[in-house]
Legacy VTK file of the C-alpha trace (Angstrom):
# vtk DataFile Version 3.0
C-alpha trace
ASCII
DATASET POLYDATA
POINTS 180 float
-13.510 -97.940 -27.525
-11.965 -100.582 -25.465
-8.993 -100.755 -28.171
-7.894 -97.031 -27.880
-8.321 -97.037 -24.145
-5.887 -100.089 -23.998
-3.377 -98.489 -26.553
-3.460 -95.227 -24.526
-2.669 -97.574 -21.294
0.094 -99.057 -22.711
1.546 -95.717 -24.217
1.146 -94.249 -20.699
2.811 -97.095 -19.001
5.614 -97.112 -21.244
6.328 -93.429 -20.552
6.474 -94.133 -16.847
8.843 -96.742 -17.348
11.110 -94.547 -19.261
10.486 -91.925 -16.849
11.459 -94.209 -13.927
14.822 -95.215 -15.875
15.641 -92.110 -16.756
15.550 -91.143 -12.650
17.771 -94.252 -11.849
20.384 -93.124 -14.425
20.111 -89.664 -13.083
20.547 -90.853 -9.568
23.709 -93.242 -10.379
25.180 -90.439 -12.007
24.421 -87.453 -9.260
25.709 -90.126 -6.267
29.088 -90.029 -8.046
29.271 -86.047 -7.803
31.542 -84.683 -5.110
29.103 -82.088 -3.513
31.300 -79.003 -2.373
31.791 -75.595 -2.996
33.707 -75.682 -6.207
30.863 -77.114 -8.057
28.816 -73.594 -7.428
31.892 -71.427 -8.342
32.290 -73.386 -11.451
28.785 -72.740 -12.720
28.171 -69.260 -11.718
27.444 -68.217 -15.234
24.073 -69.187 -16.008
24.124 -69.574 -19.533
27.206 -71.789 -19.486
25.329 -74.090 -16.660
22.259 -74.182 -18.734
25.030 -75.365 -21.777
26.535 -78.086 -19.287
23.309 -79.145 -18.006
21.525 -80.186 -20.861
24.486 -81.839 -22.718
24.902 -84.022 -19.295
21.180 -84.858 -19.490
21.466 -85.967 -22.960
24.560 -87.937 -21.690
22.541 -89.296 -19.000
19.349 -90.520 -21.138
21.628 -91.952 -23.581
24.042 -93.994 -21.417
23.189 -97.631 -21.408
25.250 -98.800 -18.392
25.409 -97.792 -14.818
28.728 -97.948 -14.322
29.445 -95.825 -17.522
27.253 -93.354 -15.561
29.358 -93.511 -12.561
33.051 -92.970 -14.159
31.097 -90.257 -16.091
30.069 -88.520 -12.371
33.773 -89.194 -11.342
35.382 -87.428 -14.474
32.979 -84.629 -13.704
34.435 -83.935 -10.130
38.115 -83.552 -12.163
36.333 -81.001 -14.581
34.866 -79.139 -11.299
37.636 -79.145 -9.819
39.771 -77.600 -12.614
41.768 -80.625 -12.964
40.383 -81.134 -16.913
39.070 -78.632 -19.522
35.387 -78.841 -20.470
36.562 -80.048 -23.552
38.745 -82.602 -22.381
35.601 -83.910 -20.055
33.130 -83.909 -22.827
35.732 -85.963 -25.029
36.086 -88.359 -21.755
32.551 -88.886 -21.742
32.271 -89.571 -25.436
34.572 -92.573 -25.032
33.138 -93.783 -22.136
29.614 -93.552 -23.900
30.553 -95.273 -27.058
32.424 -97.912 -25.505
31.299 -101.577 -24.716
32.117 -101.648 -20.737
33.864 -105.063 -20.443
36.390 -103.984 -22.969
36.703 -100.384 -21.509
37.765 -102.409 -18.382
40.509 -104.087 -20.200
42.262 -100.905 -19.651
42.774 -101.735 -16.307
44.363 -105.100 -17.331
47.361 -103.532 -19.744
50.665 -103.639 -17.957
52.337 -100.521 -17.063
55.425 -101.514 -19.269
53.031 -101.765 -22.179
52.686 -98.081 -23.483
52.755 -99.452 -27.153
52.119 -103.001 -28.032
51.116 -105.175 -30.967
47.478 -105.909 -30.968
48.307 -109.495 -32.069
45.825 -111.115 -29.629
48.501 -112.878 -27.732
48.585 -110.861 -24.938
45.242 -108.861 -24.670
42.119 -109.478 -26.440
42.148 -108.468 -30.286
38.984 -107.225 -30.501
38.823 -105.272 -26.976
41.777 -103.425 -27.985
40.477 -102.681 -31.495
37.447 -101.477 -30.304
39.426 -98.945 -27.608
41.297 -97.788 -30.662
38.301 -97.185 -32.630
36.650 -95.112 -29.883
40.030 -93.006 -29.031
40.807 -94.743 -25.884
44.076 -95.764 -27.813
46.407 -94.448 -30.489
47.166 -96.021 -33.723
51.086 -96.449 -33.587
52.124 -97.911 -36.779
52.291 -101.481 -37.951
54.472 -104.752 -37.798
55.386 -106.359 -41.068
54.202 -109.748 -42.578
56.645 -112.601 -42.032
57.179 -114.490 -45.216
58.651 -117.327 -45.755
60.437 -117.401 -49.228
60.646 -121.365 -49.168
57.130 -122.186 -48.678
55.869 -119.009 -50.171
53.292 -118.872 -47.273
52.701 -115.901 -44.927
53.913 -117.050 -41.334
52.821 -113.988 -39.563
50.370 -111.227 -40.612
51.054 -107.710 -39.807
49.810 -106.281 -36.852
48.702 -103.120 -35.656
50.529 -101.427 -33.081
48.996 -99.540 -30.659
49.770 -96.832 -27.642
48.414 -95.667 -24.574
47.308 -92.105 -24.740
46.225 -89.198 -22.106
42.565 -90.689 -22.134
43.323 -94.097 -21.466
45.747 -93.061 -18.609
42.451 -90.941 -17.398
40.487 -93.516 -17.939
42.040 -96.346 -16.149
42.332 -93.885 -13.191
38.604 -93.443 -13.468
37.946 -97.489 -13.483
40.289 -97.807 -10.291
38.182 -96.007 -8.559
35.165 -97.799 -9.304
36.993 -101.266 -7.978
LINES 1 181
180 0 1 2 3 4 5 6 7 8 9 10 11 12 13 14 15 16 17 18 19 20 21 22 23 24 25 26 27 28 29 30 31 32 33 34 35 36 37 38 39 40 41 42 43 44 45 46 47 48 49 50 51 52 53 54 55 56 57 58 59 60 61 62 63 64 65 66 67 68 69 70 71 72 73 74 75 76 77 78 79 80 81 82 83 84 85 86 87 88 89 90 91 92 93 94 95 96 97 98 99 100 101 102 103 104 105 106 107 108 109 110 111 112 113 114 115 116 117 118 119 120 121 122 123 124 125 126 127 128 129 130 131 132 133 134 135 136 137 138 139 140 141 142 143 144 145 146 147 148 149 150 151 152 153 154 155 156 157 158 159 160 161 162 163 164 165 166 167 168 169 170 171 172 173 174 175 176 177 178 179
């Protein structure tokens, strides 16, 4: 049965490729983890270590960008060092995983003076900011009023959403700066 043999070979090749990709992803993640004693202390409880390891393997396997894996690895160091909680770590990882990386990098472009700004597309890419808002990297902070010209009966300026930086956007900016 040559057809069955060829089909089996293709399945085997596909599995080999997936395995190689997973190993590369895991390597990218691990290369960004600090190897120190705090790591061993943090995970001395076998049950908790197994839970976190399993979650990390799912995350690494589902990640679609090496830079995201690097960010996740760098954030892991903050978790191990006790600078962020387990829940803050996994929420940050959730934001990173859901992000479109070029839009996530837009956080580096946001001026320090812009803690709160209109997403009207004039200063920052409208769709990038909307994406960051949707994944939790920015907060909704209101809406501007539409400017209506009563003489022409036309809207001169549509309303725009006001967004604000949050604690996660600040932390993500810090991680992104460490990559560059």
